[in-house]
Structures are given as C-alpha cells and as structure tokens.
ZAMARGU-562928 format. One record per residue (C-alpha): x, y, z. Coordinates in Angstrom, 1 decimal. Layout:
ATOM      x      y      z
ATOM      X      Y      Z
...
//
This chain:
ATOM      x      y      z
ATOM  -61.0  -16.6   49.9
ATOM  -62.1  -17.0   46.3
ATOM  -60.9  -13.4   45.6
ATOM  -57.5  -14.3   47.1
ATOM  -57.2  -17.3   44.9
ATOM  -58.1  -15.2   41.9
ATOM  -55.4  -12.7   42.7
ATOM  -52.9  -15.5   43.2
ATOM  -53.8  -17.0   39.8
ATOM  -53.5  -13.7   38.1
ATOM  -50.2  -13.1   39.8
ATOM  -48.9  -16.5   38.7
ATOM  -50.1  -16.0   35.1
ATOM  -48.5  -12.5   34.9
ATOM  -45.2  -13.8   36.2
ATOM  -45.2  -16.6   33.6
ATOM  -45.9  -14.1   30.8
ATOM  -43.2  -11.8   32.0
ATOM  -40.7  -14.7   32.2
ATOM  -41.6  -15.9   28.8
ATOM  -41.1  -12.4   27.4
ATOM  -37.6  -12.3   28.9
ATOM  -36.6  -15.9   28.1
ATOM  -33.2  -16.5   26.5
ATOM  -34.9  -17.0   23.1
ATOM  -36.6  -13.6   23.3
ATOM  -33.5  -11.9   24.5
ATOM  -31.6  -12.9   21.3
ATOM  -30.7   -9.9   19.3
ATOM  -31.1  -10.3   15.6
ATOM  -27.6   -9.8   14.0
ATOM  -27.4   -7.5   11.0
ATOM  -26.6   -9.2    7.6
ATOM  -23.0   -9.9    6.9
ATOM  -22.2   -7.4    4.0
ATOM  -19.8   -8.8    1.5
ATOM  -18.9   -6.9   -1.7
ATOM  -17.2   -8.1   -4.9
ATOM  -16.7   -7.0   -8.5
ATOM  -19.6   -7.9  -10.7
ATOM  -19.1  -10.1  -13.7
ATOM  -16.4  -12.5  -12.6
ATOM  -17.6  -16.1  -12.7
ATOM  -15.4  -17.2   -9.8
ATOM  -18.0  -15.7   -7.5
ATOM  -20.7  -18.0   -8.7
ATOM  -20.9  -20.2   -5.6
ATOM  -21.5  -17.1   -3.5
ATOM  -24.4  -16.1   -5.7
ATOM  -25.8  -19.7   -5.5
ATOM  -25.5  -19.7   -1.7
ATOM  -27.6  -16.6   -1.6
ATOM  -30.1  -17.6   -4.2
ATOM  -30.7  -21.1   -2.9
ATOM  -30.8  -20.1    0.7
ATOM  -27.6  -21.9    1.8
ATOM  -26.4  -19.0    3.9
ATOM  -29.7  -18.9    5.7
ATOM  -29.6  -22.6    6.2
ATOM  -26.3  -22.2    8.0
ATOM  -27.9  -19.5   10.3
ATOM  -26.5  -16.3    8.7
ATOM  -28.1  -13.5    6.8
ATOM  -25.8  -12.3    4.0
ATOM  -26.0   -9.2    1.8
ATOM  -24.0   -9.5   -1.4
ATOM  -23.1   -6.2   -2.9
ATOM  -22.1   -6.2   -6.6
ATOM  -19.7   -3.4   -7.5
ATOM  -18.9   -2.2  -11.0
ATOM  -15.2   -2.8  -11.9
ATOM  -14.7    0.9  -12.5
ATOM  -15.6    1.5   -8.8
ATOM  -13.0   -0.9   -7.5
ATOM  -11.0    1.8   -5.8
ATOM  -14.2    3.2   -4.1
ATOM  -15.0   -0.4   -3.0
ATOM  -11.7   -0.7   -1.3
ATOM  -12.2    2.7    0.5
ATOM  -15.7    1.7    1.6
ATOM  -14.4   -1.6    2.9
ATOM  -11.7    0.1    4.9
ATOM  -14.3    2.6    6.2
ATOM  -16.4   -0.2    7.6
ATOM  -19.3    0.0    5.0
ATOM  -18.7   -3.7    4.1
ATOM  -17.8   -6.5    6.5
ATOM  -16.1   -8.7    3.9
ATOM  -14.7   -8.2    0.4
ATOM  -14.0  -10.6   -2.5
ATOM  -10.7   -9.8   -4.3
ATOM   -7.6  -11.3   -5.8
ATOM   -4.5  -12.2   -3.8
ATOM   -2.6   -9.4   -5.4
ATOM   -5.3   -6.8   -4.6
ATOM   -5.4   -8.1   -1.1
ATOM   -1.7   -7.4   -0.6
ATOM   -2.2   -3.8   -1.9
ATOM   -5.2   -3.1    0.3
ATOM   -3.6   -4.6    3.4
ATOM   -0.7   -2.2    3.0
ATOM   -3.0    0.7    4.0
ATOM   -5.6   -1.4    6.0
ATOM   -3.6   -4.0    8.0
ATOM   -6.5   -4.9   10.2
ATOM   -8.0   -7.5    7.9
ATOM   -7.6  -11.2    7.1
ATOM   -8.4  -13.5    4.3
ATOM  -10.4  -16.5    5.5
ATOM  -10.7  -18.7    2.4
ATOM   -9.7  -19.0   -1.2
ATOM  -12.6  -19.1   -3.6
ATOM  -10.8  -20.2   -6.7
ATOM   -7.6  -20.4   -8.7
ATOM   -7.4  -19.1  -12.2
ATOM   -6.1  -22.0  -14.3
ATOM   -6.7  -20.5  -17.7
ATOM   -9.6  -18.1  -17.1
ATOM   -7.3  -15.1  -17.2
ATOM   -5.8  -14.5  -20.7
ATOM   -3.8  -12.1  -22.8
ATOM   -5.4  -11.7  -26.2
ATOM   -3.7  -10.1  -29.1
ATOM   -4.3   -8.8  -32.6
ATOM   -3.9  -11.3  -35.3
ATOM   -0.4  -10.1  -36.4
ATOM    1.0  -10.6  -32.9
ATOM    1.8  -14.3  -33.3
ATOM    4.1  -14.8  -30.3
ATOM    5.1  -13.0  -27.1
ATOM    8.3  -11.6  -28.6
ATOM    6.2   -9.9  -31.2
ATOM    5.0   -7.6  -28.4
ATOM    8.3   -5.8  -28.2
ATOM    7.6   -2.1  -28.8
ATOM    3.9   -2.7  -28.7
ATOM    1.1   -1.5  -26.4
ATOM    0.0   -4.0  -23.8
ATOM   -3.1   -3.4  -21.8
ATOM   -3.6   -4.3  -18.2
ATOM   -5.1   -3.0  -15.0
ATOM   -1.9   -1.4  -13.7
ATOM   -1.3   -1.4  -10.0
ATOM   -3.1   -4.7   -9.5
ATOM   -2.6   -8.5  -10.0
ATOM   -3.2   -7.8  -13.7
ATOM    0.2   -6.0  -13.9
ATOM    2.0   -8.9  -12.2
ATOM    0.3  -11.4  -14.6
ATOM    1.4   -9.7  -17.8
ATOM    4.9   -9.2  -16.3
ATOM    5.1  -12.9  -15.7
ATOM    4.0  -13.5  -19.3
ATOM    6.8  -11.3  -20.6
ATOM    9.4  -13.1  -18.5
ATOM    8.6  -16.4  -20.2
ATOM   10.1  -14.9  -23.4
ATOM   12.9  -13.0  -21.6
ATOM   11.2   -9.7  -22.1
ATOM   10.8   -7.0  -19.4
ATOM    8.3   -4.3  -18.8
ATOM   10.6   -1.9  -20.5
ATOM   10.3   -3.9  -23.8
ATOM    6.6   -2.9  -24.1
ATOM    4.4    0.1  -23.5
ATOM    2.1   -0.8  -20.6
ATOM   -1.3    0.9  -20.9
ATOM   -3.9    1.1  -18.1
ATOM   -7.0   -0.8  -19.5
ATOM   -9.8   -2.5  -17.7
ATOM  -10.6   -6.1  -18.8
ATOM  -14.0   -5.1  -20.2
ATOM  -12.4   -2.5  -22.4
ATOM   -9.9   -4.8  -24.1
ATOM  -12.0   -5.9  -27.1
ATOM  -12.8   -2.3  -28.1
ATOM   -9.2   -1.1  -27.5
ATOM   -7.8   -4.0  -29.7
ATOM  -10.3   -3.2  -32.4
ATOM   -9.4    0.5  -32.6
ATOM   -5.6   -0.3  -32.2
ATOM   -5.2    1.6  -28.9
ATOM   -3.5   -1.5  -27.7
ATOM   -2.1   -4.6  -29.6
ATOM   -2.7   -7.0  -26.7
ATOM   -4.4   -7.0  -23.4
ATOM   -5.4   -9.0  -20.2
ATOM   -9.1  -10.0  -19.9
ATOM  -11.4  -12.8  -19.1
ATOM  -14.9  -14.0  -19.9
ATOM  -17.3  -12.8  -21.2
ATOM  -15.0  -10.2  -22.8
ATOM  -12.7  -12.9  -24.0
ATOM  -15.4  -14.3  -26.3
ATOM  -16.1  -10.8  -27.5
ATOM  -12.4  -10.2  -28.4
ATOM  -12.2  -13.5  -30.2
ATOM  -15.2  -12.7  -32.3
ATOM  -13.5   -9.4  -33.4
ATOM  -10.5  -11.3  -34.7
ATOM   -8.2  -11.5  -31.7
ATOM   -6.5  -14.7  -30.5
ATOM   -5.2  -16.0  -27.2
ATOM   -1.5  -15.4  -26.7
ATOM   -1.1  -16.5  -23.0
ATOM   -3.3  -17.9  -20.2
ATOM   -3.1  -18.2  -16.4
ATOM   -2.7  -22.0  -17.0
ATOM    1.0  -21.0  -17.6
ATOM    1.3  -19.3  -14.2
ATOM    0.0  -21.9  -11.7
ATOM   -0.9  -20.6   -8.3
ATOM   -0.4  -17.0   -9.2
ATOM   -4.0  -15.7   -9.5
ATOM   -6.2  -16.6   -6.6
ATOM   -9.5  -15.1   -5.6
ATOM  -10.3  -14.8   -1.8
ATOM  -12.7  -13.5    0.7
ATOM  -11.3  -11.3    3.5
ATOM  -13.0   -9.7    6.5
ATOM  -12.3   -6.7    8.6
ATOM  -10.5   -7.5   11.8
ATOM  -13.3   -6.1   13.9
ATOM  -15.8   -8.5   12.2
ATOM  -13.5  -11.5   12.7
ATOM  -13.2  -10.7   16.4
ATOM  -16.8   -9.9   17.1
ATOM  -18.6  -12.3   14.7
ATOM  -16.5  -15.4   14.3
ATOM  -19.5  -17.8   14.2
ATOM  -21.1  -15.8   11.5
ATOM  -18.0  -16.1    9.4
ATOM  -17.9  -19.8   10.0
ATOM  -21.5  -20.0    8.8
ATOM  -20.6  -17.9    5.8
ATOM  -17.8  -20.4    4.8
ATOM  -20.1  -23.4    5.4
ATOM  -22.8  -21.8    3.1
ATOM  -20.2  -21.2    0.4
ATOM  -19.0  -24.8    0.6
ATOM  -22.6  -26.1    0.4
ATOM  -23.1  -23.9   -2.7
ATOM  -19.9  -25.2   -4.3
ATOM  -21.1  -28.8   -3.8
ATOM  -24.4  -27.9   -5.3
ATOM  -22.8  -26.2   -8.3
ATOM  -20.7  -29.2   -9.1
ATOM  -23.9  -31.3   -9.4
ATOM  -26.0  -28.6  -11.1
ATOM  -23.8  -26.8  -13.6
ATOM  -26.6  -25.7  -16.1
ATOM  -28.7  -24.2  -13.2
ATOM  -25.6  -22.5  -11.9
ATOM  -25.0  -20.9  -15.3
ATOM  -28.6  -19.7  -15.4
ATOM  -28.4  -18.2  -11.9
ATOM  -25.1  -16.2  -12.6
ATOM  -26.4  -15.2  -16.1
ATOM  -29.5  -13.6  -14.5
ATOM  -27.5  -12.0  -11.7
ATOM  -24.7  -10.5  -13.8
ATOM  -27.0   -9.9  -16.8
ATOM  -24.7  -11.6  -19.3
ATOM  -25.6  -14.0  -22.0
ATOM  -25.6  -17.6  -20.8
ATOM  -23.8  -18.8  -23.9
ATOM  -20.7  -16.8  -22.9
ATOM  -20.6  -18.4  -19.4
ATOM  -18.0  -21.1  -19.0
ATOM  -16.3  -22.3  -15.8
ATOM  -13.3  -23.6  -17.8
ATOM  -10.1  -22.4  -16.4
ATOM  -11.7  -21.6  -13.0
ATOM  -10.6  -24.1  -10.4
ATOM  -13.0  -23.7   -7.5
ATOM  -11.1  -24.3   -4.3
ATOM  -12.8  -26.9   -2.2
ATOM  -12.2  -27.4    1.5
ATOM   -9.1  -29.7    1.4
ATOM   -7.3  -27.6   -1.1
ATOM   -8.1  -24.5    0.9
ATOM   -6.7  -26.0    4.0
ATOM   -3.4  -26.9    2.2
ATOM   -3.1  -23.4    0.8
ATOM   -3.2  -22.0    4.4
ATOM   -0.6  -24.4    5.8
ATOM    2.9  -22.9    6.2
ATOM    4.6  -26.2    5.4
ATOM    2.7  -26.6    2.1
ATOM    4.6  -26.0   -1.1
ATOM    1.7  -23.8   -2.3
ATOM    1.5  -21.8    0.9
ATOM   -0.5  -18.7    0.1
ATOM    1.8  -16.4    2.0
ATOM    4.7  -17.3   -0.3
ATOM    2.7  -16.2   -3.3
ATOM    1.6  -13.1   -1.4
ATOM    5.3  -12.3   -0.8
ATOM    5.9  -12.4   -4.6
ATOM    3.2   -9.8   -5.1
ATOM    4.4   -7.7   -2.2
ATOM    8.0   -7.6   -3.5
ATOM    6.7   -6.6   -7.0
ATOM    4.5   -3.8   -5.7
ATOM    7.3   -2.5   -3.5
ATOM    9.6   -2.4   -6.6
ATOM    7.0   -0.7   -8.8
ATOM    6.0    1.8   -6.1
ATOM    2.4    0.6   -5.8
ATOM    2.9    0.2   -2.0
ATOM    5.4    2.0    0.2
ATOM    5.7   -0.5    3.0
ATOM    5.5   -4.3    3.2
ATOM    2.4   -5.6    4.9
ATOM    2.7   -8.3    7.6
ATOM    1.9  -11.3    5.4
ATOM    2.1  -13.8    8.3
ATOM   -1.0  -12.3   10.0
ATOM   -2.9  -11.7    6.7
ATOM   -4.3  -15.2    6.5
ATOM   -6.6  -16.9    9.0
ATOM   -7.2  -20.6    8.6
ATOM   -9.4  -21.0   11.7
ATOM  -12.6  -20.8    9.8
ATOM  -11.7  -23.7    7.4
ATOM  -13.2  -26.5    9.6
ATOM  -15.2  -29.2    8.0
ATOM  -19.0  -28.7    8.4
ATOM  -21.1  -31.6    9.6
ATOM  -22.4  -32.2    6.1
ATOM  -21.8  -30.6    2.7
ATOM  -24.9  -32.3    1.2
ATOM  -27.1  -29.7   -0.5
//
C-alpha cells in the first residue's frame, strides 16, 4: 500500500512539473528586438536615444535595437529597410514619399519633430540676400527633402531652380565646400552649421520660414505593422516617455546624445527643433486638420514627379497610420 502511495505521489508531482513547464507563461516566445534605423547625427532623434539609454522602451515591454547609419549610406539604408533588414526607419517626410514610391507596403506611425529653424541655408559673406544667389552654386542633397527646401527658399525671392546651379552636397560637407568655393551657399544643420559660421559663413534662410515643410517621422514595414502592432504601440509609448523626460532634463539629454553621436556637447542645441508631442501628432494625422500631413506629402510628391525623382505617385492616403497614437496610461518618467 505504501508503495502504491509513493507511486501516486511521484505521478502527481511529475504531472505538476510538466504542467508548470507548459504553463502559458513558459509558452511565451521571446520576440526579437524591434530594429529601427536612422541617420546618425541629427538631434531630432534624441528622444529615441534617451528611450533606449534610460530603459523606457523596456519599461513599456519592448526590446528595441537602434541602428545608426552614416548619412553617406542613406541609399543603402533605404534598400536594407525595403529588404526587411530593419523593421522601422526614421526619415523625413520628403524621403518617406520617395521611398514609398518603390516600397508601398509601409506606413508612418508618428511624427518625431518639425524643423522650425534647425535646417538652414548658409552662404558666403558676399551673398547678402537670396537674389544674390542668381548664377551661383547652391548645395543641397538632391533628390530629397533638401532639394524641396532650397527650391522653396528660391521661390520667396521669385527665383527658380534655373536661376542657380544646384550641386549635390551632403549637409556635413557644406562648411568645407563653402570654404574652397565649390559652392556659394548650401543647406545644412547642426553641428555643421556652427562649423560653417566659424569659417565666416552666415545664415541666409531657415526652416522657420517654411512652416510644416520639414517633418521627421518613424515608419514601419507593413508586415511589422500587421504582425506586431502591440510592439509598435509600446515603441510609441517609450518615445513619448523619453520626450517627457527630455523636457525636464535638457542638460542630461545633451550629454546622452553627445556621447552617442560623438559630437561636442557645446555644438548641441535643440533650438529650431519642435519635438512633436502626442496632441500635435494626433492633429497632424487628422484629415480635417489644416496641417494634415498628407497634404504636405502631396506637395513633395508633386515636386518629385515634376523633377523625375519618382515615376509614379504613391498612395498618400494609406501612407499614414494614426492608430498607434493613443494616449498611454501615464507619461511620467
């Protein structure tokens, strides 16, 4: 009888262990990190870096791998994103329009910031006004939002692209190109703006004069949106938490981004970068809003069609997904 009781006890214990091993908790499959790439060096991505460094993504239940890409590898970044090597990508609205023309199965889920002065055209000292650019060489990253920006600048003085010689120049090359007279003006931003000013250039035009034109966003591949919607919601919540933290800890935020991007902290300024909090994000995604993001996207699309940068118009109505912009329970860091 005692042996029978022993066998029964062993059987019960074994069943309990087997059940525990196959409990719902143990059956959970660890999801891979959400891989998000963006161009290194732009300060608008600071909240993403803070969310990673301070553990806000993890606090929201998601592992995130941020991948910093050199600006000269931006075309490779787009190709890698389209090939599925990244889940998400940080990019400007103009660049989103171009990428979506060849990769329509993607959607922007939030706006990170609006450039309200961070993007500038700097010029040599003898170029006093925009009309002085007539017949001169103007540097910009052609085939991107940069080309649209400088074109809008020319319009303010009733000039066209034909009145200048557009030269393909990356923003980090502008100070050197100005100094050796390869260009007489060019589009750039910090920390290269400070470098150009030290070399004697001056600010000719800023994105403060083109409200709503330059927006930075995060977009995800359609497959990721369909299969991992809760992870994307957690990503957005982590970013919002980091933005709240940054607003209360600006000096620490500068230290974090200085260390990550390996740029001098004295050149870091968030002036001219309007980080887009939740309410403003929601308004930008509303069709009845005067600042509806799709309207601005149409402006870029029309420009890129005219200039031959894209051969077909992407479906702008399906390019933006506002479903992830729901208020989190708390934004308190």
